[in-house]
C-alpha positions as a Markdown table, in Angstrom:
| # | Residue | x | y | z |
|---|---|---|---|---|
| 1 | Met | 9.3 | -3.0 | -10.4 |
| 2 | Trp | 10.5 | -4.3 | -7.0 |
| 3 | Lys | 13.9 | -4.7 | -8.7 |
| 4 | Val | 14.5 | -1.1 | -7.4 |
| 5 | Leu | 15.2 | -2.7 | -4.0 |
| 6 | Asp | 18.5 | -4.0 | -5.5 |
| 7 | Asp | 19.7 | -0.4 | -5.7 |
| 8 | Val | 18.7 | 0.9 | -2.2 |
| 9 | Ala | 19.8 | 0.2 | 1.3 |
| 10 | Leu | 17.0 | -1.6 | 3.1 |
| 11 | Arg | 17.7 | -1.8 | 6.8 |
| 12 | His | 14.7 | -3.5 | 8.3 |
| 13 | Val | 11.5 | -5.3 | 7.1 |
| 14 | Thr | 8.6 | -6.4 | 9.2 |
| 15 | Gly | 5.0 | -7.4 | 8.4 |
| 16 | Arg | 1.7 | -8.5 | 9.8 |
| 17 | Ala | -1.3 | -10.2 | 8.2 |
| 18 | Trp | -4.7 | -11.1 | 9.5 |
| 19 | Thr | -8.1 | -12.3 | 8.2 |
| 20 | Thr | -11.4 | -10.9 | 9.6 |
| 21 | Pro | -14.5 | -13.1 | 10.0 |
| 22 | Asp | -16.0 | -11.7 | 6.8 |
| 23 | Gly | -13.0 | -13.1 | 4.9 |
| 24 | Thr | -11.1 | -9.8 | 4.3 |
| 25 | Arg | -7.4 | -10.5 | 4.3 |
| 26 | Thr | -5.2 | -7.6 | 5.3 |
| 27 | Arg | -1.4 | -7.4 | 5.0 |
| 28 | Val | 0.9 | -4.6 | 6.2 |
| 29 | Leu | 4.5 | -4.5 | 5.3 |
| 30 | Leu | 7.0 | -1.9 | 6.7 |
| 31 | Leu | 10.2 | -1.3 | 4.9 |
| 32 | Lys | 12.8 | 0.9 | 6.7 |
| 33 | Phe | 15.6 | 2.3 | 4.6 |
| 34 | Ser | 19.0 | 3.8 | 5.5 |
| 35 | Ser | 17.9 | 7.2 | 4.4 |
| 36 | Val | 14.8 | 9.3 | 3.4 |
| 37 | Ala | 16.2 | 9.5 | -0.1 |
| 38 | His | 16.1 | 5.7 | -0.5 |
| 39 | Ala | 12.5 | 5.5 | 0.8 |
| 40 | Asp | 11.6 | 8.3 | -1.6 |
| 41 | His | 13.2 | 6.5 | -4.5 |
| 42 | Leu | 11.0 | 3.4 | -4.0 |
| 43 | Asp | 8.0 | 5.5 | -3.3 |
| 44 | Ser | 8.5 | 7.3 | -6.7 |
| 45 | Ala | 8.9 | 3.9 | -8.4 |
| 46 | Leu | 5.6 | 2.7 | -6.9 |
| 47 | Thr | 3.7 | 5.9 | -8.1 |
| 48 | Gly | 5.4 | 6.2 | -11.4 |
| 49 | Asp | 3.6 | 3.6 | -13.6 |
| 50 | Ala | 0.8 | 2.0 | -11.7 |
| 51 | Asp | 0.7 | -1.0 | -14.1 |
| 52 | Glu | 4.3 | -1.8 | -13.2 |
| 53 | Ala | 3.6 | -1.8 | -9.5 |
| 54 | Leu | 0.6 | -4.2 | -9.4 |
| 55 | Pro | 0.2 | -6.8 | -6.7 |
| 56 | Gln | 0.4 | -10.4 | -7.9 |
| 57 | Gly | -2.8 | -11.5 | -9.7 |
| 58 | Val | -3.9 | -7.9 | -10.5 |
| 59 | Asp | -4.3 | -7.0 | -14.1 |
| 60 | Gly | -5.1 | -3.2 | -13.9 |
| 61 | Ala | -5.4 | -0.4 | -11.3 |
| 62 | Glu | -7.3 | 2.8 | -10.7 |
| 63 | Val | -6.3 | 5.5 | -8.2 |
| 64 | Leu | -8.5 | 5.4 | -5.1 |
| 65 | Asp | -8.6 | 9.2 | -4.4 |
| 66 | Arg | -11.6 | 9.0 | -2.0 |
| 67 | Val | -9.6 | 7.0 | 0.4 |
| 68 | Val | -6.4 | 9.1 | 0.4 |
| 69 | Gly | -8.3 | 12.3 | 0.9 |
| 70 | Asp | -8.9 | 11.3 | 4.5 |
| 71 | Val | -5.2 | 10.7 | 5.3 |
| 72 | Arg | -4.1 | 14.0 | 6.7 |
| 73 | Val | -1.1 | 13.2 | 8.8 |
| 74 | Pro | 2.0 | 15.5 | 9.0 |
| 75 | Asp | 5.1 | 14.1 | 7.3 |
| 76 | Ala | 3.2 | 11.1 | 5.8 |
| 77 | Thr | 2.2 | 10.7 | 2.2 |
| 78 | Ala | -0.3 | 8.0 | 1.0 |
| 79 | Tyr | -1.4 | 6.7 | -2.3 |
| 80 | Ala | -4.2 | 4.2 | -2.7 |
| 81 | Tyr | -5.3 | 2.0 | -5.6 |
| 82 | Glu | -8.1 | -0.5 | -6.4 |
| 83 | Glu | -8.2 | -3.3 | -8.9 |
| 84 | Lys | -10.0 | -2.5 | -12.1 |
| 85 | Ala | -13.2 | -4.3 | -12.8 |
| 86 | Pro | -13.7 | -7.0 | -13.7 |
| 87 | Tyr | -11.5 | -8.3 | -11.0 |
| 88 | Gly | -12.4 | -12.0 | -10.9 |
| 89 | Pro | -13.3 | -13.8 | -7.6 |
| 90 | Glu | -11.3 | -11.5 | -5.4 |
| 91 | Glu | -10.9 | -7.7 | -5.4 |
| 92 | Thr | -7.6 | -6.2 | -4.1 |
| 93 | Leu | -7.1 | -2.7 | -2.6 |
| 94 | Trp | -3.6 | -1.5 | -1.8 |
| 95 | Ala | -1.8 | 1.6 | -0.8 |
| 96 | His | 1.7 | 2.8 | 0.1 |
| 97 | Ile | 2.5 | 5.3 | 2.8 |
| 98 | Arg | 5.9 | 7.1 | 3.0 |
| 99 | Ala | 6.9 | 8.7 | 6.3 |
| 100 | Gly | 10.5 | 9.7 | 6.6 |
| 101 | Asp | 12.8 | 6.7 | 5.9 |
| 102 | Thr | 9.9 | 4.1 | 6.2 |
| 103 | Leu | 7.6 | 2.9 | 3.5 |
| 104 | Ala | 4.4 | 0.9 | 4.4 |
| 105 | Val | 2.6 | -1.2 | 1.9 |
| 106 | Val | -1.0 | -2.1 | 2.9 |
| 107 | Thr | -3.1 | -4.6 | 0.9 |
| 108 | Gln | -6.7 | -5.9 | 1.5 |
| 109 | Thr | -8.3 | -8.7 | -0.5 |
| 110 | Arg | -11.7 | -10.1 | -0.2 |
| 111 | Glu | -13.8 | -12.5 | -2.3 |
| 112 | Gly | -16.7 | -10.8 | -3.9 |
| 113 | Gly | -15.2 | -7.3 | -3.4 |
| 114 | Ala | -13.2 | -5.5 | -0.8 |
| 115 | Pro | -15.0 | -2.8 | 1.2 |
| 116 | Thr | -13.3 | 0.6 | 1.2 |
| 117 | Val | -14.3 | 1.7 | 4.7 |
| 118 | Pro | -12.1 | -0.9 | 6.6 |
| 119 | Phe | -9.3 | -0.2 | 4.1 |
| 120 | Arg | -9.5 | 3.5 | 4.7 |
| 121 | Gln | -9.5 | 2.9 | 8.5 |
| 122 | Thr | -6.4 | 0.7 | 8.2 |
| 123 | Leu | -4.7 | 3.2 | 6.0 |
| 124 | Val | -5.4 | 6.2 | 8.3 |
| 125 | Leu | -4.3 | 4.3 | 11.4 |
| 126 | Gln | -1.1 | 3.1 | 9.8 |
| 127 | Ala | -0.3 | 6.6 | 8.6 |
| 128 | Gln | -0.9 | 8.0 | 12.1 |
| 129 | Leu | 1.5 | 5.4 | 13.5 |
| 130 | Leu | 4.2 | 6.3 | 11.0 |
| 131 | Gly | 3.7 | 10.1 | 10.9 |
């Protein structure tokens, strides 16, 4: 799925990752394209077939509508997913946010299950920063 990056003009990439005391690992990756059309192209690829856009180690996905419903930021669109149960020792939650020519990919992983409240907070704050 990430092969679509071969066809679009990616201008800048930056990322940040951190681990909280409870073991939740969060990663935010920002992809800035040369145009809104290129960002939209990758965003469409990510939302097209969820099983093709899975993070490494994830076998299946479900849309996480209850998280995205809280993201009401002008000019920003968010889609969130959670790993289908059974998910093994770690659960992964991930989302992508498109705002103009920038696409953000947010992932949270935690052993024993990833809580949705911190994930939602991270997603909303990132959307506000981009929107």
